[in-house]
C-alpha positions in Angstrom: 27.3 33.4 67.6 28.6 32.0 70.6 30.4 29.8 71.7 32.9 28.8 69.2 34.0 25.4 68.5 37.7 25.5 67.7 38.5 29.0 66.8 37.3 32.4 68.3 37.0 33.6 64.6 33.8 31.3 64.2 31.9 33.7 66.2 32.4 36.5 63.4 31.3 35.1 60.1 30.6 36.9 56.8 28.5 35.1 54.1 28.9 32.0 56.1 32.9 32.0 56.5 34.8 33.0 59.8 36.5 36.2 59.0 40.2 35.7 58.1 43.0 35.9 60.8 44.2 39.1 59.2 40.9 40.8 59.2 40.5 39.6 63.0 43.7 40.7 64.3 43.0 44.3 62.1 39.9 44.7 64.0 40.8 43.2 67.2 43.6 45.9 67.6 41.5 48.6 66.4 38.8 48.1 68.9 41.1 47.4 71.9 43.2 50.6 71.1 40.2 52.7 70.6 38.5 51.4 74.1 42.1 51.7 75.7 42.2 55.2 74.6 38.7 56.3 75.7 38.2 54.3 79.0 37.2 55.9 82.4 40.5 56.7 84.0 38.9 56.6 87.4 37.3 53.1 86.9 39.9 51.9 84.3 38.6 48.8 82.9 38.2 47.0 79.6 35.0 45.1 78.4 34.7 41.4 79.3 35.6 38.5 76.9 32.1 38.1 75.3 31.4 41.8 75.5 34.4 42.8 73.7 33.7 40.2 71.0 30.1 41.9 70.9 31.5 45.0 70.3 34.3 44.0 67.8 31.7 42.1 65.9 29.5 45.2 65.6 32.3 47.1 64.4 33.5 44.4 61.6 29.9 44.0 60.2 29.8 48.0 60.0 33.4 48.4 58.5 32.9 45.5 56.2 29.3 46.9 55.1 27.2 43.9 55.4 23.6 43.9 54.3 22.2 42.0 56.9 23.6 41.0 60.4 22.2 37.7 62.2 22.8 38.2 65.9 22.7 35.3 68.6 22.3 36.5 72.0 24.8 35.3 74.4 22.6 34.6 77.7 19.1 35.2 78.0 18.3 38.5 76.2 17.0 41.0 78.4 20.4 41.9 80.0 22.6 40.6 77.3 24.8 43.0 75.6 23.8 42.1 72.3 20.7 43.6 73.3 21.5 47.3 72.3 20.0 46.7 68.9 17.3 49.2 68.9 15.4 48.4 65.4 16.2 45.0 64.4 14.2 43.7 61.4 12.7 40.8 63.1 13.1 38.8 66.5 13.1 34.9 67.0 12.9 32.9 70.3 13.8 29.1 69.7 12.6 26.4 71.7 13.1 27.1 75.5 15.3 25.1 77.9 16.5 25.3 81.5 20.0 26.6 81.5 22.5 29.2 83.0 19.8 29.1 86.1 22.2 31.1 88.2 21.7 34.0 85.8 18.4 33.5 84.1 16.4 31.9 86.8 15.5 28.3 87.8 12.2 28.2 86.0 11.0 28.1 82.5 8.8 30.9 83.2 11.7 33.2 84.5 13.9 32.2 81.6 10.9 33.1 79.2 10.9 36.3 80.5 14.4 37.1 80.0 14.2 35.9 76.4 11.1 37.9 75.8 13.6 41.0 76.8 14.6 41.0 73.1 11.5 41.9 71.7 11.0 45.6 70.4 8.4 48.0 69.7 6.7 47.6 66.3 9.1 44.9 65.3 7.6 41.5 64.5 8.9 38.4 66.6 8.4 34.7 66.1 8.6 31.8 68.2 8.1 28.0 68.2 5.8 25.8 70.2 6.5 26.1 73.9 4.9 24.9 77.0 1.7 26.6 78.0 3.0 28.9 80.7 6.2 30.0 79.2 4.3 30.8 76.2 2.1 32.9 78.1 5.0 34.7 79.4 6.5 35.3 76.0 2.8 36.5 74.9 2.8 38.8 77.9 6.3 40.5 77.3 5.2 40.9 73.5 2.3 43.0 74.5 4.2 44.9 77.2 6.6 46.0 74.3 4.2 46.7 72.1 5.3 43.8 69.5 3.4 41.4 67.4 4.4 38.0 68.5 3.6 34.8 66.3 3.5 31.3 66.3 5.7 29.3 63.8 3.5 26.8 62.0 5.5 23.2 61.9 7.7 22.7 58.9 5.3 20.2 57.3 3.1 22.9 56.6 5.4 24.5 54.1 5.6 21.7 52.2 2.1 21.8 50.6 1.6 19.2 47.7 5.4 19.5 47.1 8.0 16.6 48.6 9.2 16.8 52.0 11.8 19.7 53.0 15.1 18.0 53.5 17.1 19.2 56.0 21.1 18.9 56.3 20.9 18.6 59.8 19.7 15.3 61.8 17.1 15.3 64.4 13.7 16.0 64.7 14.0 19.3 67.0 16.0 20.7 63.9 12.6 21.0 62.0 11.1 23.6 64.7 14.5 25.6 64.0 14.0 25.2 60.5 10.5 26.8 60.5 11.6 29.7 62.7 14.8 30.1 60.3 12.0 30.4 57.4 9.9 33.0 59.0 12.9 35.1 60.0 14.1 35.0 56.4 10.7 35.6 54.8 10.5 38.8 57.1 13.8 40.0 55.8 13.1 39.3 52.2 9.7 41.1 52.3 11.5 44.3 53.7 13.6 43.9 50.7 10.5 43.7 48.4 10.3 40.3 47.5 6.6 39.2 46.8 4.7 36.0 47.2 5.9 34.9 50.5 2.8 35.4 52.4 1.4 38.2 54.6 1.3 38.6 58.4 -1.7 40.1 59.6 -0.9 42.7 62.4 -2.7 41.8 65.5 -4.4 44.8 67.7 -2.5 44.5 70.8 -5.8 44.9 72.7 -7.5 42.4 70.7 -9.3 39.3 72.7 -7.0 37.3 70.7 -4.1 38.1 72.9 -5.9 36.8 76.1 -6.4 33.4 74.5 -3.4 32.5 72.4 -0.8 33.5 70.3 -1.5 33.6 66.6 -0.3 31.4 64.2 2.0 33.1 61.4 0.7 32.2 57.6 2.8 29.6 55.8 4.3 30.4 52.4 5.8 28.5 49.5 9.8 28.5 50.2 11.8 29.8 47.5 14.3 27.5 45.5 17.2 29.1 47.5 15.2 28.6 50.8 15.0 24.9 50.2 18.6 24.5 49.0 19.7 26.3 52.0 18.0 23.7 54.4 19.2 20.9 52.6 22.8 22.3 52.4 23.1 23.4 55.7 25.9 22.4 57.9 26.5 22.9 61.7 29.6 21.6 63.1 29.3 19.8 66.7 25.4 19.6 66.4 24.0 16.0 65.3 27.5 15.3 63.5 28.6 12.1 62.5 32.4 11.4 61.9 32.8 7.6 60.3 36.4 6.7 60.9 36.7 3.0 59.7 35.8 0.9 62.8 35.2 3.9 65.0 32.3 6.3 64.5 32.1 9.7 66.5 28.7 11.2 67.1 29.1 14.8 68.0 26.4 16.9 69.9 26.8 19.9 71.9 23.6 19.1 73.9 24.3 20.9 77.5 20.4 21.0 78.6 17.4 18.7 79.6 15.5 19.2 76.5 18.6 19.4 74.0 20.1 16.0 75.8 16.6 14.4 75.0 16.6 15.0 71.4 20.6 14.0 71.5 19.6 10.7 72.9 16.6 10.4 70.3 18.9 11.3 67.3 21.9 9.0 68.8 19.4 5.9 69.2 18.1 6.5 65.4 21.5 7.2 63.9 23.8 4.7 65.7 21.7 2.0 67.9 19.2 1.4 65.4 21.9 -0.1 63.0 22.3 -3.9 63.1 24.9 -5.4 65.3 28.2 -6.3 63.0 28.0 -10.0 61.9 31.8 -10.3 62.2 32.1 -9.0 65.8 31.0 -7.2 68.6 29.9 -3.6 69.0 31.2 -1.3 71.9 29.4 1.9 72.7 31.3 4.7 74.5 30.0 7.9 75.8 32.4 10.6 76.3 30.7 13.5 78.6 31.6 17.1 80.2 29.5 19.6 81.4 30.3 22.9 82.6 28.9 25.5 84.6 25.9 25.3 87.0 24.2 22.5 85.0 22.8 19.5 86.9 25.0 16.8 85.8 23.2 13.9 87.2 20.1 14.6 85.4 21.6 14.8 82.1 23.6 11.4 82.6 20.4 10.1 83.8 18.9 10.9 80.4 21.9 9.1 78.7 21.3 5.7 80.5 18.7 4.2 77.7 22.0 4.2 75.3 23.3 1.5 77.1 26.9 2.4 77.0 29.6 0.0 77.7 31.9 2.6 78.8 31.4 6.0 80.2 34.6 8.6 79.8 34.8 11.7 81.5 37.4 14.2 81.1 37.9 18.2 81.1 37.3 20.4 78.0 41.0 20.7 77.8 42.8 19.0 74.7 46.3 18.8 76.7 47.0 19.0 80.1 48.8 22.0 79.7 46.8 24.5 77.5 49.5 27.2 77.0 49.3 26.6 73.2 45.8 26.7 72.8 44.6 30.1 73.8 41.2 29.8 71.7 40.2 27.1 73.8 41.4 28.2 77.0 38.8 29.0 80.0 40.6 31.3 82.3 37.5 30.8 84.8 38.1 27.0 85.6 41.3 25.6 86.8 42.5 22.1 85.8 41.9 20.8 89.3 38.2 22.1 89.7 37.5 20.4 86.3 38.9 17.0 87.5 37.1 17.0 90.6 33.7 17.6 88.5 34.8 14.9 86.5 35.5 12.4 89.3 32.0 13.6 90.6 30.5 12.9 87.2 32.1 9.3 87.3 30.6 8.8 90.9 27.1 9.8 89.4 27.3 7.5 86.7 28.0 4.2 88.5 25.7 5.1 91.0 22.8 5.8 88.3 23.9 2.2 86.8 23.4 0.6 90.3 20.1 2.0 90.5 19.0 1.2 87.1 19.7 -2.9 88.6 21.4 -5.7 87.2 24.7 -4.0 87.6 27.3 -4.4 90.1 29.5 -1.3 89.6 32.7 -0.4 91.2 31.9 2.4 93.4 35.1 4.6 93.8 35.7 6.2 97.3 35.3 10.0 97.3 38.3 11.6 95.8 40.2 14.7 95.9 41.7 15.7 92.4 44.7 17.5 93.8 47.6 15.1 93.3 45.9 13.0 90.8 48.2 14.6 88.0 51.3 13.6 89.9 53.0 10.6 88.1 53.4 7.6 89.9 54.7 4.3 89.2 51.5 2.6 90.7 49.0 4.6 88.5 50.9 5.8 85.5 50.4 9.2 84.1 47.4 8.6 81.8 44.4 7.3 83.7 43.0 8.8 86.7 41.0 6.1 88.5 41.4 5.4 92.1 42.2 2.0 93.3 39.5 -0.3 94.4 39.0 -3.6 95.5 37.1 -4.8 92.0 38.2 -2.7 89.4 37.3 -5.1 86.3 33.6 -4.1 87.4 34.1 -0.3 86.4 32.1 1.0 83.6 33.6 4.5 84.0 36.8 6.2 83.7 38.4 9.6 84.1 41.2 10.9 81.9 43.2 14.4 82.5 42.5 15.7 79.1 40.7 15.1 75.7 43.9 13.9 74.0 44.4 10.9 76.3 40.8 10.0 76.7 40.4 9.9 72.5 43.5 7.9 72.4 42.3 5.4 75.1 38.7 5.1 73.2 40.2 4.9 69.8 43.1 2.6 70.5 44.9 3.3 67.4 42.2 2.6 65.0 41.3 6.3 64.0 44.3 7.4 61.7 44.0 11.0 63.1 44.8 9.5 66.7 48.0 8.0 67.7 47.7 4.9 69.8 47.8 4.9 73.6 51.7 4.3 75.0 52.1 0.6 75.2 53.7 0.8 78.5 52.5 2.5 82.0 49.4 4.1 80.3 47.1 1.7 81.4 48.0 0.4 85.1 44.4 0.0 85.7 42.7 -3.5 85.3 39.5 -1.6 84.1 41.4 0.4 81.5 43.4 -2.8 80.3 40.2 -4.9 79.5 38.2 -2.1 78.0 41.2 -1.5 75.5 41.2 -5.2 74.6 37.5 -4.9 73.6 37.9 -1.5 72.1 41.0 -3.1 70.0 38.8 -6.2 68.9 35.0 -4.9 68.1 34.1 -4.5 64.8 32.1 -1.3 65.4 33.0 1.4 68.1 30.0 3.9 68.3 31.2 7.1 70.4 28.6 9.8 71.5 30.5 13.0 72.7 27.8 15.4 74.5 27.2 17.5 77.5 29.5 20.6 76.6 29.8 22.4 73.3 33.4 23.3 74.7 34.0 19.4 74.9 32.6 18.9 71.6 35.0 21.7 70.2 38.0 20.2 71.9 37.3 16.9 70.2 36.8 18.3 66.7 40.2 20.1 67.0 41.7 16.7 67.4 39.9 14.8 65.0 39.7 17.4 62.0 42.8 19.5 62.4 41.7 21.4 59.1 39.5 23.5 61.6 42.3 25.1 63.4 44.0 26.4 60.3 
């Protein structure tokens, strides 16, 4: 799976656990040296990062003799390097969203075409409820690739007269993921000879049914192991809640329009539906960053209904210097470029608040990130906010790294995070006034979203055990 949150070993798991450091090191050098010895001397190049890890994962699974490998595509499907598997047991396509548009295309139909590229002749495939046109594209791709495509029934259909199926993951969108997972698991179990799990009816490729809709897969009675699996599922960084006394962190790696909409529904239910504390105020904070070619303005607009008191923007770096944290280094992005994007997000947020009405935000002048990392007596080294005539009206702050952003948000009230330095750290009045509110609030609710890499960096700081 990809990406990883804290350590690269998360991408290659056996029996649910990341492979050990010893196994990772052993297989990394075995694969690396073999590729080095056999590469084309004329065009001497090694596979890129994701491709290398994919090759290594396949090698690990073969050498460790796993019974079943579940392989998530990297980007898209049709041209993804994971798509060299010629005869998988089953294929699944989850809910489609607009993402990686520079590679996959800028419409749902184009993206559906790419996703349908994983279909294989004679291999059953499943998908969940999709918009009509993208579903038609998936149906056409299945017909073109001589594959039977089925639509998963809603999870409620699997319950029958039993009590509701419980999910370990919050959010209504996870129910469609669970329904898809059940169908994929059923297909594998049937291959292994398990009975009483419902039978699929083969669909003749020329049947009229294909011209009208995608056939619905049959439901079945989930086994006790399936029921327990759904109930006990944990997925770090997705609808995850970390309560730390007065500060509660809500982590969700949503980074597309549809996933951010789902994130907002979850956050409003999990955090904002609670009664206000009787003994004091509640402060809501958004910690946001987005990467790649994503439309951050569209994502930020979707977050407005959560009514955040502060929006904090910072790059996905845990420290300004990432030299000691190779697993979370992105060599394709410079700190200056990342900060420039954060400043753009800050301006977008204040503009959105102004358009929403009833706000009188501080609108910073256009800035370059270059030079902002230089310490100065007037600005200090922690906070990246430009001078302005009415700074107290600013609800948006920019920090150069996650450590400093989290320390400002927590104000020493999370035992895992040190308090900000008392002098020189908050030269800006907006930061100082916010710090007072955060220190005195009975409850601080922080939503971290926009990027899985951002969530991974936050988890690394809030739960150091994950780095061991």
